[in-house]
C-alpha positions as CSV (number, residue, x, y, z in Angstrom):
1,M,27.7,42.6,20.9
2,G,24.8,43.0,18.8
3,F,21.4,44.5,19.8
4,D,19.3,42.3,21.7
5,I,15.7,42.8,20.8
6,R,14.3,41.1,24.2
7,L,15.0,44.3,26.0
8,P,12.7,46.8,24.2
9,I,10.2,43.8,23.8
10,G,10.3,43.4,27.5
11,Y,9.9,47.0,28.3
12,L,6.9,47.2,25.8
13,F,5.1,44.7,27.4
14,T,5.6,45.5,31.0
15,I,4.3,49.1,30.3
16,L,1.6,47.9,28.5
17,G,0.8,45.3,31.2
18,V,0.8,47.7,34.0
19,L,-1.3,50.1,32.1
20,L,-3.9,47.6,31.2
21,A,-4.1,46.3,34.8
22,L,-4.6,49.8,36.0
23,Y,-7.4,50.6,33.7
24,G,-8.8,47.3,34.8
25,L,-8.5,48.0,38.6
26,I,-9.8,51.5,37.9
27,T,-13.0,50.4,36.1
28,S,-13.6,47.2,38.2
29,G,-17.3,48.1,39.1
30,A,-18.1,49.5,35.7
31,A,-21.5,48.3,34.0
32,F,-19.8,47.3,30.7
33,Y,-18.1,44.0,32.5
34,Q,-21.7,42.7,32.8
35,R,-21.4,41.7,29.0
36,S,-18.6,39.6,29.9
37,L,-20.3,37.8,32.7
38,G,-18.4,39.8,35.3
39,I,-15.3,39.1,34.3
40,N,-12.4,42.0,34.3
41,I,-10.6,40.6,31.3
42,N,-8.5,43.9,31.5
43,V,-6.8,42.9,34.7
44,S,-6.4,39.4,33.5
45,W,-4.6,40.4,30.4
46,G,-3.0,43.0,32.1
47,V,-1.1,40.6,34.4
48,V,-0.2,38.2,31.8
49,L,1.4,41.0,29.7
50,L,3.1,42.0,32.9
51,I,4.5,38.9,33.3
52,F,5.5,38.1,29.8
53,G,7.4,41.7,29.7
54,L,9.2,40.9,32.9
55,I,10.2,37.8,31.7
56,M,11.8,39.0,28.5
57,A,13.6,41.8,30.3
58,Y,15.2,39.3,32.7
59,F,16.6,37.1,29.7
60,A,17.9,40.3,28.0
61,K,19.8,41.3,31.0
62,R,20.8,37.6,31.9
63,G,22.0,37.2,28.3
64,R,24.0,40.6,28.3
65,A,25.7,39.4,31.7
66,R,26.6,36.3,30.1
67,V,28.2,38.0,27.3
68,L,30.2,40.3,29.6
69,R,31.4,37.6,31.6
70,E,32.6,35.6,28.5
71,V,35.0,38.9,27.3
72,P,38.5,38.5,28.2
73,D,39.7,40.9,30.7
74,T,43.4,40.4,29.6
75,A,44.7,42.1,26.1
76,P,47.7,41.1,24.1
77,Q,50.8,43.2,25.0
78,G,51.1,46.5,23.3
79,S,47.2,46.8,22.4
80,A,44.8,49.2,23.7
81,P,42.5,48.0,26.5
82,K,38.9,46.8,25.5
83,Q,36.2,49.2,26.7
84,R,33.3,47.2,28.4
85,L,30.0,48.4,28.6
86,H,27.8,48.4,31.8
């Protein structure tokens, strides 16, 4: 089984999404949002990044589970048993 890039990307976007959404919630009444017609873009994009990160992490976990299911549990006679990563 190789390295699945979806997992670190998912974690990265999840963490950034949470941080950006929290920043937007903390600064929700700030005056600098008046330049953007009162739209708190930080919360909006924080939620988008969070959802994207969770989707990527989900598909990485699902792909890993599928690969582990496909590995046969029976080994030929006289061979050492395969170790499975959990």
